[in-house]
C-alpha positions in Angstrom: 0.0 0.0 0.0 1.1 3.6 -0.4 2.3 5.2 2.8 -0.1 8.0 2.2 -3.2 5.8 2.1 -3.7 5.8 5.9 -2.3 5.0 9.3 -3.1 1.3 9.5 -0.2 -0.9 8.4 -2.6 -3.8 7.6 -5.2 -2.2 5.4 -4.3 1.5 5.1 -7.4 2.9 6.7 -7.5 5.7 9.3 -7.1 5.1 13.1 -9.9 5.5 15.5 -9.2 6.5 19.1 -11.2 5.7 22.2 -11.3 7.5 25.6 -10.6 4.3 27.4 -8.0 1.6 26.6 -9.3 -1.7 25.2 -7.6 -5.1 25.0 -6.5 -5.7 21.4 -4.5 -8.4 19.6 -1.6 -7.2 17.5 -2.0 -8.3 13.9 1.7 -9.0 13.6 3.0 -10.6 16.8 -0.5 -11.7 18.0 0.2 -10.6 21.6 -2.6 -8.9 23.6 -2.1 -5.3 24.6 -4.3 -2.5 26.0 -4.6 0.3 23.5 -6.6 3.4 22.7 -6.4 3.0 19.0 -7.2 0.6 16.2 -8.1 1.2 12.6 -11.7 1.6 11.2 -11.7 -2.2 10.5 -10.4 -3.1 14.0 -6.8 -3.9 13.0 -4.2 -3.1 15.7 -0.4 -3.1 15.5 1.6 -2.7 18.7 4.3 -0.1 19.1 7.1 -2.7 19.0 6.0 -4.1 15.6 5.1 -0.7 14.2 8.6 0.7 14.9 10.8 -2.4 14.4 12.0 -1.9 10.9 12.1 1.9 11.2 14.3 1.7 14.3 16.7 -0.5 12.4 17.0 2.2 9.8 17.4 5.0 12.4 20.2 3.1 14.1 22.1 2.4 10.9 21.8 5.8 9.4 22.5 7.9 12.5 25.5 5.6 13.2 27.2 6.5 10.0 26.1 10.1 9.1 28.7 12.9 9.2 26.2 15.7 9.2 26.0 18.4 12.0 22.4 19.3 11.0 19.9 17.1 12.9 17.0 18.3 10.7 18.9 17.2 7.6 19.6 13.8 9.2 16.0 13.3 10.2 14.6 14.3 6.8 16.8 11.8 5.0 15.8 9.1 7.3 12.1 10.0 7.1 12.2 9.3 3.4 12.7 5.6 4.1 9.5 3.6 3.6 9.7 2.1 7.1 9.5 5.5 8.7 5.7 6.0 8.6 3.9 9.3 8.6 3.1 8.9 12.3 4.4 6.4 14.9 6.5 5.8 17.9 9.7 5.4 15.9 9.9 9.3 16.0 10.4 9.0 19.7 13.8 7.5 18.9 14.5 9.4 15.7 14.5 12.8 17.3 17.1 12.0 20.0 19.2 9.8 17.7 19.5 12.6 15.1 20.5 15.0 17.8 23.1 12.6 19.2 24.6 12.1 15.8 24.8 15.9 15.0 26.0 16.7 18.5 28.9 14.2 18.2 29.7 15.3 14.7 29.8 18.9 15.8 32.4 18.1 18.4 30.2 17.3 21.4 31.7 14.9 23.9 30.2 11.5 23.9 32.2 8.8 25.7 30.8 6.0 23.5 28.6 7.0 20.7 27.5 3.4 20.0 26.4 3.0 23.6 24.7 6.4 23.7 22.7 5.5 20.5 21.7 2.2 21.9 20.6 3.9 25.1 18.5 6.3 23.0 16.9 3.4 21.3 16.1 1.7 24.6 14.7 4.7 26.4 12.8 6.1 23.4 11.1 2.7 22.7 9.6 2.7 26.2 7.6 5.8 25.4 4.2 4.8 24.0 2.6 6.0 20.8 -0.3 8.3 21.2 1.0 9.9 24.4 0.9 13.3 22.8 -2.9 13.3 23.1 -3.6 10.8 25.8 -0.9 12.0 28.3 -0.5 15.6 27.0 3.3 15.0 26.5 4.5 14.5 22.9 7.2 11.8 22.5 9.2 14.1 20.2 9.7 16.5 23.1 10.5 13.7 25.5 13.1 12.5 23.0 15.0 15.8 23.3 15.0 15.4 27.1 16.4 11.8 26.7 19.1 13.2 24.4 20.0 15.8 27.0 20.0 13.3 29.8 22.3 11.0 27.9 24.9 13.6 26.9 24.9 15.1 30.4 24.7 11.7 32.2 21.6 12.9 34.2 19.9 10.6 36.7 17.0 11.1 39.1 19.7 12.0 41.7 21.8 14.6 39.7 21.4 18.3 40.0 22.1 20.7 37.1 21.9 18.0 34.5 18.6 16.8 35.9 17.3 20.3 35.6 18.6 20.8 32.0 17.0 17.6 30.8 13.6 18.6 32.2 13.9 22.1 30.9 14.8 20.8 27.5 11.6 18.6 27.4 9.5 21.6 28.6 10.9 23.9 25.9 10.3 21.5 23.1 6.8 20.6 24.5 5.9 24.3 24.7 6.8 24.8 21.0 4.9 21.8 19.9 1.8 22.8 22.0 1.8 26.3 20.6 1.5 24.8 17.1 -1.7 23.1 18.1 -3.3 19.8 17.0 -4.0 17.4 15.6 -0.7 15.6 16.0 1.8 15.4 13.2 4.9 13.4 14.0 6.9 15.3 11.3 6.0 18.8 12.5 6.5 17.9 16.1 9.9 16.4 15.4 11.0 19.5 13.5 9.8 21.7 16.3 11.5 19.6 19.0 14.8 19.4 17.2 14.9 23.1 16.4 14.4 23.9 20.1 17.1 21.4 21.1 19.7 22.9 18.8 19.1 26.4 20.2 19.0 25.0 23.8 22.3 23.2 23.4 24.0 26.3 21.9 22.7 28.5 24.7 23.3 26.1 27.6 26.4 24.1 26.4 28.0 26.5 23.9 28.1 23.9 21.2 26.6 24.9 17.8 24.9 22.4 15.5 23.3 23.5 12.2 19.8 24.1 11.2 18.4 24.7 7.6 17.6 28.2 6.7 14.1 27.0 6.0 12.5 23.7 6.9 10.2 22.4 4.1 8.1 19.4 4.8 7.5 17.0 1.9 5.1 14.7 3.7 1.8 16.7 3.6 0.2 14.5 1.0 0.7 11.5 3.3 -1.0 13.2 6.3 -4.8 13.3 6.2 -4.7 15.7 9.2 -2.1 18.1 7.8 -2.7 21.7 8.9 -1.5 22.9 5.4 -0.9 26.6 5.4 -1.2 26.8 9.2 1.9 24.7 9.6 5.2 26.6 9.4 6.8 23.8 7.4 4.1 23.3 4.8 4.8 23.8 1.1 2.6 22.3 -1.6 5.2 20.2 -3.4 4.1 18.9 -6.8 6.9 16.3 -6.4 10.1 15.7 -4.4 13.5 14.6 -5.3 12.4 11.2 -4.2 9.4 11.1 -6.6 5.8 10.6 -5.8 4.4 9.3 -2.5 6.8 6.8 -1.1 5.6 3.1 -1.0 5.6 0.9 2.0 7.8 -2.1 1.4 6.0 -5.5 1.2 9.0 -7.1 2.9 7.4 -10.2 4.6 9.7 -9.8 7.6 7.6 -6.9 8.7 4.6 -9.2 9.1 6.4 -11.8 11.2 
């Protein structure tokens, strides 16, 4: 199916959200979970299955990039067919792109491989849909995880603890100001922009940002804010062609 057809990985139809969690069977791993969302036909895919292939892409690409521009890193990864329009993989992508750009810009990271793996571990624990159900977008939380990792913050540290929380708050404020409904691309761009500015102000390390962030994913988002989004531009095409296709790789369905 085309990635722009809808949010369901099984049939491509839109998701339906409920006010209370229900027990649902994942169509891929067949485990039972409590969830607030399934598609119009009742299909449910758990966070782990949804993000599995995308996370592999994130880890590989951020592990080898030489860019000091985390937006650029994210946009290149977002073009991969396993990075869906929305999904919990963005909770890892934001922090991973920041870690890579921070390291490439000269930021101190004792072991980048370990830091990236920690970003994967922590980000994967944050559930999809928390932006609406908890009032705390995972893209913002991902910036806080990034800050916690590079500063080695724990619940018992002082200044680093404060900086990690202020980072999340700053990103969340920017995301909240844009308003809903959610867009994982817009929220990721907002969060990373705030993080780049925060790191320069607080730590004196400068990463790069594009002069203008132009989103090429609006055709894939049924809830796109269009002209109300600061990143919207009505592209007739992109350098990658038409709407990207979701791979039919059978491994995704195992």
